[in-house]
C-alpha positions in Angstrom: 65.2 57.6 113.3 66.2 54.8 110.9 67.5 57.3 108.3 69.6 59.0 110.9 71.2 55.7 112.0 71.9 54.7 108.4 73.5 58.1 107.8 75.7 57.8 110.9 76.9 54.3 109.8 77.7 55.6 106.3 79.7 58.5 107.8 81.7 56.1 110.0 82.6 53.8 107.1 83.6 56.7 104.9 87.2 56.6 103.7 89.2 59.7 104.6 91.9 60.7 102.1 95.4 60.8 103.5 97.6 63.9 103.4 101.3 63.3 103.1 103.0 66.1 105.1 106.4 65.2 103.5 105.1 65.9 100.0 106.5 69.1 98.6 103.5 71.2 97.6 104.0 74.2 95.4 104.4 77.2 97.6 102.7 80.0 95.6 100.8 83.1 96.1 98.5 84.3 93.4 97.2 87.8 93.8 94.2 89.1 92.0 94.3 92.8 92.9 90.8 93.8 91.8 87.7 92.2 90.5 87.5 92.7 86.7 83.7 93.3 86.6 83.7 95.9 89.4 86.6 97.7 88.0 85.0 97.8 84.5 81.9 99.3 86.1 83.9 101.9 88.0 86.1 102.6 85.0 83.0 103.3 82.9 81.8 105.9 85.3 85.3 107.4 85.5 85.6 107.8 81.7 82.0 108.8 81.0 82.3 112.4 81.9 85.5 113.1 79.9 84.1 111.2 76.9 80.8 113.1 77.2 82.8 116.4 77.1 84.8 115.2 74.1 81.7 114.2 72.3 80.1 117.6 72.9 83.1 119.5 71.8 83.4 117.4 68.7 79.7 117.9 67.9 80.0 121.6 68.4 83.0 122.2 66.2 82.5 119.6 63.5 78.8 119.5 62.9 78.6 123.3 62.5 75.3 123.2 64.2 74.7 126.1 66.5 72.3 124.4 68.9 71.3 125.7 72.2 72.2 122.6 74.1 75.8 122.7 72.8 76.2 126.3 73.8 74.7 125.6 77.2 77.5 123.3 78.0 80.1 125.8 76.9 78.4 128.5 79.0 78.5 126.3 82.1 82.2 125.6 81.5 82.9 129.3 81.0 81.1 130.1 84.3 83.0 127.4 86.1 86.3 128.8 84.6 85.6 132.2 85.9 85.4 130.9 89.5 89.0 130.8 90.9 88.0 128.2 93.5 87.2 125.6 90.8 90.5 125.8 88.9 91.3 122.3 90.1 88.1 120.8 88.7 89.1 120.7 85.0 92.4 118.7 85.4 90.7 116.3 87.8 87.8 115.6 85.4 89.7 115.6 82.1 93.1 114.0 83.1 93.0 112.4 86.6 89.7 110.5 86.1 90.9 108.8 82.8 94.3 108.0 84.4 92.4 106.5 87.4 90.4 104.4 85.0 93.6 103.1 83.4 95.1 102.2 86.8 92.0 100.4 88.1 91.5 98.4 84.9 95.1 97.5 84.6 95.1 96.2 88.1 92.0 94.1 87.5 93.4 92.2 84.5 96.9 91.5 85.9 97.8 88.5 88.0 101.0 88.3 90.0 102.4 85.0 91.1 105.3 84.3 93.4 106.4 80.8 94.1 109.3 78.8 95.4 110.3 76.4 92.7 113.2 74.6 94.4 113.5 74.8 98.1 117.0 73.1 98.2 118.5 75.9 96.1 116.2 78.6 97.3 115.2 79.2 93.7 112.1 81.5 93.5 110.0 82.5 90.5 108.0 85.6 89.8 105.2 85.4 87.2 103.3 88.4 85.8 100.2 87.5 83.8 97.7 89.6 81.9 94.2 88.2 81.5 92.4 89.5 78.4 89.1 90.9 79.4 87.9 92.9 76.4 85.7 95.3 78.3 88.6 96.3 80.6 91.0 96.5 77.6 88.5 98.7 75.8 88.3 101.0 78.8 92.1 101.2 79.1 92.4 102.1 75.4 89.6 104.7 75.6 91.1 106.2 78.7 94.6 106.4 77.1 93.1 108.1 74.0 91.1 110.5 76.1 94.0 111.5 78.4 96.3 111.8 75.4 93.9 114.1 73.6 93.5 116.4 76.6 97.3 116.5 77.3 97.9 117.2 73.6 95.3 119.9 73.6 96.8 121.5 76.8 100.3 121.4 75.2 99.2 122.9 71.9 97.0 125.5 73.6 99.9 126.9 75.6 102.4 127.0 72.7 102.5 130.4 71.2 104.6 131.6 68.3 106.0 135.1 68.8 107.8 137.2 66.3 
C-alpha cells in the first residue's frame, strides 16, 4: 500500500512537457511502400525458378555432359510445350516473375516524402530517396539480367534469315 501511495505522489508531481500549438511543425508524409526484408524473401522465390532453369540450360549446353537429370528437365519442358493449355506458363515463369521481383524490390528500397516547406507561399517539396539494401539490389540486378536474357533469347529465336 505504501509503494502505491508513493507512486501516485510521484505521478502527481511529474512535470508534463508543454506543446506549443502555434509552432510550425514540418508537415511531411514519408511512405515506405514495402518492407525490405519481406520483399527480398518474396523476390528470392520469384527469381529462383527462372534462375534454376537458366542454370540447367547452361549446364546442359556448356558442360557437354549428357546426364539423365538434365535431359529429364528438357523432357518435362517438351511435354509442357506440347500442351496448348499451358502456353501461358513459359512467359509467366521466365519473364513475368523476374519483372515482378524487380517491381517488389524497387518498391521496398524507395522512400517517397512530400512536405510543405513554407505555408505562407504554399511551397511544397517532393523527395524521392533510394535506400541501399544490398540483398534487394542484388535481386534487382539478377532479375534484370534474367529477364534480359530471356527476352534476348526470344528475339534471336524468332529472327530468321531467308534467301
